[in-house]
PyMOL CGO cylinders between C-alpha atoms (Angstrom):
from pymol import cmd
from pymol.cgo import CYLINDER

trace = [
    CYLINDER, 13.73, -16.33, 3.60, 16.76, -18.34, 5.06, 0.3, 1, 1, 1, 1, 1, 1,
    CYLINDER, 16.76, -18.34, 5.06, 19.32, -15.93, 6.46, 0.3, 1, 1, 1, 1, 1, 1,
    CYLINDER, 19.32, -15.93, 6.46, 22.88, -16.16, 5.40, 0.3, 1, 1, 1, 1, 1, 1,
    CYLINDER, 22.88, -16.16, 5.40, 26.25, -15.34, 6.61, 0.3, 1, 1, 1, 1, 1, 1,
    CYLINDER, 26.25, -15.34, 6.61, 26.18, -11.83, 4.77, 0.3, 1, 1, 1, 1, 1, 1,
    CYLINDER, 26.18, -11.83, 4.77, 23.20, -10.20, 6.11, 0.3, 1, 1, 1, 1, 1, 1,
    CYLINDER, 23.20, -10.20, 6.11, 21.34, -11.24, 2.58, 0.3, 1, 1, 1, 1, 1, 1,
    CYLINDER, 21.34, -11.24, 2.58, 18.61, -13.18, 2.28, 0.3, 1, 1, 1, 1, 1, 1,
    CYLINDER, 18.61, -13.18, 2.28, 18.41, -15.81, 0.70, 0.3, 1, 1, 1, 1, 1, 1,
    CYLINDER, 18.41, -15.81, 0.70, 14.75, -16.78, -1.01, 0.3, 1, 1, 1, 1, 1, 1,
    CYLINDER, 14.75, -16.78, -1.01, 13.06, -20.82, -0.40, 0.3, 1, 1, 1, 1, 1, 1,
    CYLINDER, 13.06, -20.82, -0.40, 11.71, -22.60, -4.03, 0.3, 1, 1, 1, 1, 1, 1,
    CYLINDER, 11.71, -22.60, -4.03, 8.43, -22.14, -2.89, 0.3, 1, 1, 1, 1, 1, 1,
    CYLINDER, 8.43, -22.14, -2.89, 9.05, -17.74, -3.01, 0.3, 1, 1, 1, 1, 1, 1,
    CYLINDER, 9.05, -17.74, -3.01, 10.51, -17.77, -6.14, 0.3, 1, 1, 1, 1, 1, 1,
    CYLINDER, 10.51, -17.77, -6.14, 7.73, -19.49, -7.47, 0.3, 1, 1, 1, 1, 1, 1,
    CYLINDER, 7.73, -19.49, -7.47, 5.17, -17.42, -5.68, 0.3, 1, 1, 1, 1, 1, 1,
    CYLINDER, 5.17, -17.42, -5.68, 7.45, -14.54, -6.82, 0.3, 1, 1, 1, 1, 1, 1,
    CYLINDER, 7.45, -14.54, -6.82, 7.39, -16.03, -10.71, 0.3, 1, 1, 1, 1, 1, 1,
    CYLINDER, 7.39, -16.03, -10.71, 3.42, -16.52, -11.08, 0.3, 1, 1, 1, 1, 1, 1,
    CYLINDER, 3.42, -16.52, -11.08, 2.98, -13.14, -9.55, 0.3, 1, 1, 1, 1, 1, 1,
    CYLINDER, 2.98, -13.14, -9.55, 5.27, -11.33, -11.76, 0.3, 1, 1, 1, 1, 1, 1,
    CYLINDER, 5.27, -11.33, -11.76, 2.56, -12.88, -14.57, 0.3, 1, 1, 1, 1, 1, 1,
    CYLINDER, 2.56, -12.88, -14.57, -0.27, -11.56, -13.26, 0.3, 1, 1, 1, 1, 1, 1,
    CYLINDER, -0.27, -11.56, -13.26, -1.66, -8.62, -15.19, 0.3, 1, 1, 1, 1, 1, 1,
    CYLINDER, -1.66, -8.62, -15.19, -3.73, -7.14, -12.84, 0.3, 1, 1, 1, 1, 1, 1,
    CYLINDER, -3.73, -7.14, -12.84, -1.12, -7.38, -9.96, 0.3, 1, 1, 1, 1, 1, 1,
    CYLINDER, -1.12, -7.38, -9.96, 1.08, -5.11, -12.91, 0.3, 1, 1, 1, 1, 1, 1,
    CYLINDER, 1.08, -5.11, -12.91, -2.05, -2.85, -13.11, 0.3, 1, 1, 1, 1, 1, 1,
    CYLINDER, -2.05, -2.85, -13.11, -2.99, -2.02, -9.32, 0.3, 1, 1, 1, 1, 1, 1,
    CYLINDER, -2.99, -2.02, -9.32, 0.42, -1.57, -8.84, 0.3, 1, 1, 1, 1, 1, 1,
    CYLINDER, 0.42, -1.57, -8.84, 0.96, 1.18, -11.68, 0.3, 1, 1, 1, 1, 1, 1,
    CYLINDER, 0.96, 1.18, -11.68, -1.70, 2.92, -10.30, 0.3, 1, 1, 1, 1, 1, 1,
    CYLINDER, -1.70, 2.92, -10.30, -0.80, 2.56, -6.49, 0.3, 1, 1, 1, 1, 1, 1,
    CYLINDER, -0.80, 2.56, -6.49, 2.32, 4.22, -7.79, 0.3, 1, 1, 1, 1, 1, 1,
    CYLINDER, 2.32, 4.22, -7.79, 0.85, 7.21, -10.20, 0.3, 1, 1, 1, 1, 1, 1,
    CYLINDER, 0.85, 7.21, -10.20, -1.21, 7.97, -6.72, 0.3, 1, 1, 1, 1, 1, 1,
    CYLINDER, -1.21, 7.97, -6.72, 1.54, 8.01, -4.34, 0.3, 1, 1, 1, 1, 1, 1,
    CYLINDER, 1.54, 8.01, -4.34, 3.53, 10.26, -6.73, 0.3, 1, 1, 1, 1, 1, 1,
    CYLINDER, 3.53, 10.26, -6.73, 0.70, 12.47, -7.29, 0.3, 1, 1, 1, 1, 1, 1,
    CYLINDER, 0.70, 12.47, -7.29, -0.63, 12.55, -3.86, 0.3, 1, 1, 1, 1, 1, 1,
    CYLINDER, -0.63, 12.55, -3.86, 3.18, 12.79, -2.21, 0.3, 1, 1, 1, 1, 1, 1,
    CYLINDER, 3.18, 12.79, -2.21, 4.00, 15.68, 0.47, 0.3, 1, 1, 1, 1, 1, 1,
    CYLINDER, 4.00, 15.68, 0.47, 7.05, 16.39, -1.52, 0.3, 1, 1, 1, 1, 1, 1,
    CYLINDER, 7.05, 16.39, -1.52, 5.17, 17.47, -5.17, 0.3, 1, 1, 1, 1, 1, 1,
    CYLINDER, 5.17, 17.47, -5.17, 1.95, 18.96, -3.13, 0.3, 1, 1, 1, 1, 1, 1,
    CYLINDER, 1.95, 18.96, -3.13, -0.39, 17.88, -5.37, 0.3, 1, 1, 1, 1, 1, 1,
    CYLINDER, -0.39, 17.88, -5.37, -3.94, 16.56, -2.66, 0.3, 1, 1, 1, 1, 1, 1,
    CYLINDER, -3.94, 16.56, -2.66, -6.49, 18.23, -4.19, 0.3, 1, 1, 1, 1, 1, 1,
    CYLINDER, -6.49, 18.23, -4.19, -8.78, 17.34, -1.20, 0.3, 1, 1, 1, 1, 1, 1,
    CYLINDER, -8.78, 17.34, -1.20, -8.63, 15.69, 1.56, 0.3, 1, 1, 1, 1, 1, 1,
    CYLINDER, -8.63, 15.69, 1.56, -11.79, 13.34, 0.30, 0.3, 1, 1, 1, 1, 1, 1,
    CYLINDER, -11.79, 13.34, 0.30, -9.43, 12.54, -2.53, 0.3, 1, 1, 1, 1, 1, 1,
    CYLINDER, -9.43, 12.54, -2.53, -6.87, 12.05, -0.22, 0.3, 1, 1, 1, 1, 1, 1,
    CYLINDER, -6.87, 12.05, -0.22, -9.01, 9.73, 1.80, 0.3, 1, 1, 1, 1, 1, 1,
    CYLINDER, -9.01, 9.73, 1.80, -10.00, 7.52, -1.24, 0.3, 1, 1, 1, 1, 1, 1,
    CYLINDER, -10.00, 7.52, -1.24, -6.67, 6.87, -2.21, 0.3, 1, 1, 1, 1, 1, 1,
    CYLINDER, -6.67, 6.87, -2.21, -5.96, 5.57, 1.49, 0.3, 1, 1, 1, 1, 1, 1,
    CYLINDER, -5.96, 5.57, 1.49, -9.09, 3.31, 1.58, 0.3, 1, 1, 1, 1, 1, 1,
    CYLINDER, -9.09, 3.31, 1.58, -7.88, 1.00, -2.46, 0.3, 1, 1, 1, 1, 1, 1,
    CYLINDER, -7.88, 1.00, -2.46, -4.56, 1.41, -1.06, 0.3, 1, 1, 1, 1, 1, 1,
    CYLINDER, -4.56, 1.41, -1.06, -6.15, -0.79, 2.92, 0.3, 1, 1, 1, 1, 1, 1,
    CYLINDER, -6.15, -0.79, 2.92, -8.67, -2.72, -0.14, 0.3, 1, 1, 1, 1, 1, 1,
    CYLINDER, -8.67, -2.72, -0.14, -5.77, -3.87, -1.76, 0.3, 1, 1, 1, 1, 1, 1,
    CYLINDER, -5.77, -3.87, -1.76, -3.53, -5.25, 0.79, 0.3, 1, 1, 1, 1, 1, 1,
    CYLINDER, -3.53, -5.25, 0.79, -6.46, -7.07, 2.46, 0.3, 1, 1, 1, 1, 1, 1,
    CYLINDER, -6.46, -7.07, 2.46, -7.28, -5.28, 5.46, 0.3, 1, 1, 1, 1, 1, 1,
    CYLINDER, -7.28, -5.28, 5.46, -10.78, -5.73, 6.61, 0.3, 1, 1, 1, 1, 1, 1,
    CYLINDER, -10.78, -5.73, 6.61, -12.87, -2.23, 6.78, 0.3, 1, 1, 1, 1, 1, 1,
    CYLINDER, -12.87, -2.23, 6.78, -13.39, -0.71, 11.00, 0.3, 1, 1, 1, 1, 1, 1,
    CYLINDER, -13.39, -0.71, 11.00, -16.60, 0.43, 12.02, 0.3, 1, 1, 1, 1, 1, 1,
    CYLINDER, -16.60, 0.43, 12.02, -16.47, 4.51, 11.90, 0.3, 1, 1, 1, 1, 1, 1,
    CYLINDER, -16.47, 4.51, 11.90, -16.19, 5.27, 15.37, 0.3, 1, 1, 1, 1, 1, 1,
    CYLINDER, -16.19, 5.27, 15.37, -17.08, 9.37, 15.83, 0.3, 1, 1, 1, 1, 1, 1,
    CYLINDER, -17.08, 9.37, 15.83, -14.69, 11.40, 17.29, 0.3, 1, 1, 1, 1, 1, 1,
    CYLINDER, -14.69, 11.40, 17.29, -15.52, 13.33, 20.26, 0.3, 1, 1, 1, 1, 1, 1,
    CYLINDER, -15.52, 13.33, 20.26, -14.58, 16.47, 22.28, 0.3, 1, 1, 1, 1, 1, 1,
    CYLINDER, -14.58, 16.47, 22.28, -13.44, 19.70, 21.78, 0.3, 1, 1, 1, 1, 1, 1,
    CYLINDER, -13.44, 19.70, 21.78, -10.13, 20.21, 22.21, 0.3, 1, 1, 1, 1, 1, 1,
    CYLINDER, -10.13, 20.21, 22.21, -7.95, 18.08, 19.56, 0.3, 1, 1, 1, 1, 1, 1,
    CYLINDER, -7.95, 18.08, 19.56, -4.21, 18.50, 20.19, 0.3, 1, 1, 1, 1, 1, 1,
    CYLINDER, -4.21, 18.50, 20.19, -1.53, 16.53, 17.55, 0.3, 1, 1, 1, 1, 1, 1,
]
cmd.load_cgo(trace, "trace")
């Protein structure tokens, strides 16, 4: 992306072509619809989270979609935890 004089960004031709190809992907469209559905359902304002497990499952799916590698579980040790 190139920054223009009006603080707006312009896409390069390669970026435009990439977006056109992505817009034709039914797999990506379905995944984005599912993320949107889950995001709305799990939003804090609606208070519709049924369980912590469900929320963790959503975060795991979003993390996998973003392509992040899973990290090894580290047991939290201690007696006093403050947020």
